[in-house]
C-alpha positions, 0 to 999 in steps of 0.5 A: 676505517674501511670496515667502519665506512662500510658499516656506516654505509649499511646503516644509512641504507637500512635507515633509508629503507626503513624511512621509505617503508614508513613513508609508503605505509603512511601513503597507503594509510592515507589512500585507504582512509581517503577511500573509506571517507570517499565511500562514506561520502558516497553512501551519505549522498546516496541516502541523504539525496536518494529521492533527488537522484531518481527520475520521475516514474513513467506511467504505462498503458497495458491492454488487457483481453477479457478472461471470460464472459460472465453473462450475456442477455441472450444465448440463442444466437439471435441477438448475440453472435460469436461473443467468444471472439472477444476473448481472443487477444487483439491488436487494437486495429480495425480492418476490412475483414468482417467475417469473424467478428462478434455481432450484437443486434438490437431488437424491439425493446431489446437491449442486447448486452454482454458482461466481461470479467478481466480477471483482476482489478485494474485502474484505467478505461476500455477500448472498443474496436469495431468492424464495418457497420451498416450505414457507417453511422455511429452506434449508441452503446452503454458501458458500465464498469464494476469492481464486482459483477453486482456493481457492473450489472447495476444502475446508479439510479435506484441502487447504492452504486454511484459515479462519485470520484470516477464515472462508472456509467458511460453512454456514447457513440462508437464509430463504424470501422474504428476504435474508441477509448473511454473511462477512468476508474477502478474496475474488473468487470465491464458490461457493454449494452447496445442502446440502438435497438434497430442497429447491429454492432460488429465488434472486433475487440474489447480491451481494458486499458490498465494505467499504472506506474512502470516501476520494479517490484523489489520486495517479495515474499514466498513461503510454503503457505500459498494463502499467505503468499497470495495475501502478501501479493494482494496487499502489494497490488492494492497499493500499487494500483493506488500509486497514481498521480498521487497516492490515492485511497481508492481507484474507484471511489475516494481518489483523495490523499488521506494522510492517515490512511497513507500510513499502512500504504507507505509501510507497504510501499517501503516493503515492496518498492522502496523509495517512490516519488508518490509518497513525498509528493502526496505528503507535500500536497497535503502540507501545502493545502493545510494551513496551520492551525488547521488539521490535515484532512480536518482530522487531528490524528491525520496531522499526527500520522503525517509526522509519523510517516515523515519519520518512517520515510526518513528511517527507511530512505535516509533522506535527511534533506527532505526531513529537514525541509519539513522540520518547521512545519512538524515543529509548528504542528507539535507545538499546536498539539501540545496546546491540546493537553491539560495539566493532567496529561489528558488530550483534548484535541479538537477538529474531527476526532477520528481513528477508523470508522468502526470506532467513530461512534465510541468517544471513549475508544477514540480518546484512548486512541488519540491519547496513544497517538499523541505519545507516538507523535511526540516520541517521533518529535524527540527523535527528530529534534535529537537528529538535528541537535536541537536540545531545547526541542528535545527536552520540550517534547520529552517532557510532553511525552512524559506528561501524556503518559500520566493518563491511561484511558480505557479502550472500551473493548475496542481492538483499534484503540487497545492496539494503539495503547500497546504501540505507544507503551501506555499499556503492556502489550502482552496484557492488551493482547490477552485482554482484547486482541486475542479475544474473538480475534476476527471480531471488531477488526477494521481493514485500516486499523487491522494493521495496528492490531497485527503490530500490537500482537507482534509486540506481545510476542503472539506472532502465531495469532497474528498470522492466523488473523491474516489468514482468516480475515484478509483471506476471507476477502480472497475467498469471496473472489477479491483480487485487491483488498476492500475498504471495509470487510467483516467475516460475518459477511461470508455467511451464505455469501455469493462470490463477487465474480459471479451473478449472485445465486438465488438464496445467496447474499450479494455481499457488495450490494448488501453490506457496508456502513457510514460513507461506504454503504453497498456498492459504494464500498471501494474494493481496492482500498490502500489502507487495507494492505497492512499484512504485506508490510507486516509479513515482510517485517515480522515473518521475513524478519526485516526491521530498520533500525538506522536511517537509510537502512544502514542498520537492520534487525533480522528476526524471523518469526515463522509460526507454523511455517516450514520456510520463507524467503523473499527480498526487502528493498533499501537505498543500498540495494535489495536484501535477500533472505531465506529462513528454514525451520529445522526439525528441532525448531531452530531456524537456518537463515541464508542472507545476502546483504548489500554493502554498507548494511549492518545486521543485528540478530 
């Protein structure tokens, strides 16, 4: 009996131990599951409420010393003395020491002047710091701002230069032994001219005031090709300068929110800065001032671009609440667009029928582009309806998209329209590239729709051709001295052209004054225009290789296409953190990739 009792006691102890182990295992399981649910909840909050957790950006004022003197009206030392002093960094503070200042003297019928180059395009104004001037009374001067030397040397009267959107010519009085700040424009070059012919101005400092957002540059791109690196950086900087109170098209002229123009700008912002408040702020502004059935900016395609930006913004940032806030307006817009389709699936949109300026005289190309855009927009509508589990809308927009696909227009040799045919899958991308895009590839390209040409060439698999187009077309602006990309450009302009950062030599063409069309003729042409930044986003997506597949960047595809590059490395911002990538081409042509991912991101390769 004692042995049986001991055996029974041992069995009870073993059963108790097993029960305790099972209980502990359950507790551990519950804790682990709770932890992962908590992590999922936190990640959901991170992506769905990402924009709501950010503080508003701060704008900074950076004082910039001029890089060089391009020109001065007199070099004899009679009227302008010690001008090199103004190339020294200052502190913005006048003082009583006046033995080492620049002295600008007037004379009989002489308006002495100096032209400065600040080295790069900027948004902001100018600060002048003076010494003690005879009589201590204010002295009249004139400041002229320019995005090129030609523009800074020009007058509004009698030239194609303007004061539209931002004043670029100022006549004002400067104090003796004081400082003054003027200007609010986009510029790189500044001419100061003494208007008081019987006075002399003692100038301690002239500095540019660069006004910009204080935000980190999270995205980056670097390869063994310095030209591509510079193009990526230039596109990023172009958009960065236009990220002012709202997302402008240009910092000198066209300081408006043009929704269609915003699409390549937003793609650049997502590649360089990730989330930024300027995008939803600008989207909301345009929605609020556009009462249906009106189109945004009066242009039917721009209402479509608004919807396409909304979905892309959600895809990258995962902010479902922001998308939901705009859902009713999107559906109402889609329903309005649906009424502009005939029984054969052909769009007959009213309003301003516009793609980009080069296609504007070509009604056939515009129709092909708008037909394609309608398909792209209703495809976004299907995805949005699916996301919110609205089956009726999903079925409706799917049916509309299929109806639109029954009509395939001819792009009439327009690269812009042909690219949209490929992107909407109305035409085979390889055929479009072969028949239109790769034929005389740099001709018929616009700074705006060049981005969609690049995207269509990537879709066809012609990454090498797209990279060459970037080098030649966008690189052409840099070859002429650009530090930001322009509203309009044609490679034909480079023939016998002078640079924009020099006085145009005799016998050379003044590119800024000579060229341009439509609303941007001559010096009115904006030389810092956000819609021209497409190569930045394209290089990040297709060469660095990052494509977002699921909302909040939870799933991405990494597929680098190096073309003739030996290596590329860089970063890409997501709501979950910054992705680091480096791709190196081996001798056999295969690619070795080094990738560092934030937690929560799944990669498809």
